[in-house]
C-alpha positions, 0 to 999 in steps of 0.5 A: 500500500502507498501512503498519502505522502507517496500518493501526493503530487510530484512536488511533494517532499520538495520545499518551495525555494520561495518559503526560505525567502519568505522566512528571511524577509519576515524575520527583520520585519518582525525584529523591527516591529519589536524594536519599534514597540520597545521604543514607543514603550520606553518613550511613553514611560519617560514622557508621562513619568509612569511609576515603575510600580505600575509599568516599568520601562523596557530598559528597567526590565532588561536591567533586571534580566541582566542582574538576576539572570542566574535566578531566572535561569534556575527557576526556568528549569523547574517550569520547563520541566513541568511543561515538557513532561506534561506536554509529552503525557498529554500527547501520549494520552490524547492521540491514542484516546482519539484513535479509540474514539474514532474507531469505537462508536461505543467508546465515543458515546461513553467517554466524549461527553465526560471529556467535554464536561471535564474540560469545562471545569476551571483548572484553577479550581482544581489546582487546590484539590490536586495540591491537597492530594499530591502535596506541593511537589512537581506532580500536581503541576504536571497534572495541571499541565496535562489537564490544560493541554490535553483537550486541543490535542484530542479534539484536533486528533479526532477531527483529523482521524475522521476527515479521511474522505469516503472515496479514499477509504473505498478505494483502499478497500477495493484494493484489498487493504485491511483496516490496519493498513487503511489506518496506517497508510491513509488515515494517520497521515491524513490526520497528522496535520490536525494533530500537529495543529492541536500540539501547537495550541497545546504548547502555549497552553502547557506554559500557561498551565505550569504558571497557573499551577505555580501560582496556586502553590509552589516554592520554585518556578517562574510562576513563583518568581512572579508571585514573590515579585508581585508581593514585593512590588518589584514589577520589573522582575515580574516583567522579566519573568514574563519575558523569559516565559514568552521566550520559552513558549516561542521556543516550544512552539518553534520545536513543534513546527520544526518537527512538523516540517521534518515529518510532513514534508509533503503537506501543503502548509510545509511545502509553502505552495501558498499563493504569493501576494 
């Protein structure tokens, strides 16, 4: 049997040369945008004499980053560990469950409403219960990350699994393909773009989940740094920790996007066949 990647157009697997140019051209534009925002921010703080307790200038935030980089890097390790382990557990749980819900109508009817109901529960309300059950260690934080990042991976995986066209399924059956062959060579490759889309959303939610869990109860991590800085009215340190969190989230997102390019070179979003404007 041939997979979807093998059955795609002859251009599949070849990255458009324009895509590299788009990335190289977009990068300086984004950099200029950030620099412009920082200049406007710095100027507004100085011109209107904004109190640093309300809004510190970017220069104060960068100075805080330079002075306390050892503290921030050390606390970043705890938060990153929670995010990575929670995200891996989310993927390892959501994708197999999506396969089960796709192939078993009974499982879908029994479990899907419970999953939707569990998702509507505010995770901030569950965090104190998890702390009471598992203490103030890493375990409750990782569970919160899993609970927050699990749902988008599951939903996108189910949508991707069910999006295989009936014509493709009938064609595979007419060629003698078994259910397993249809899944492995057609259904799973067809679902991978949706799975990666869910994973991209989950990366940002995983960072949010780790920080929320650290807000509720922790003695380490960037969320803990933000809480302590807030109580000390050290808003510059708070912004510095938020900056590190933002960079970490961007790195996580970039790693997932890079993995998608390696695994799905045949997909249109990777080949860069978008119409040029």
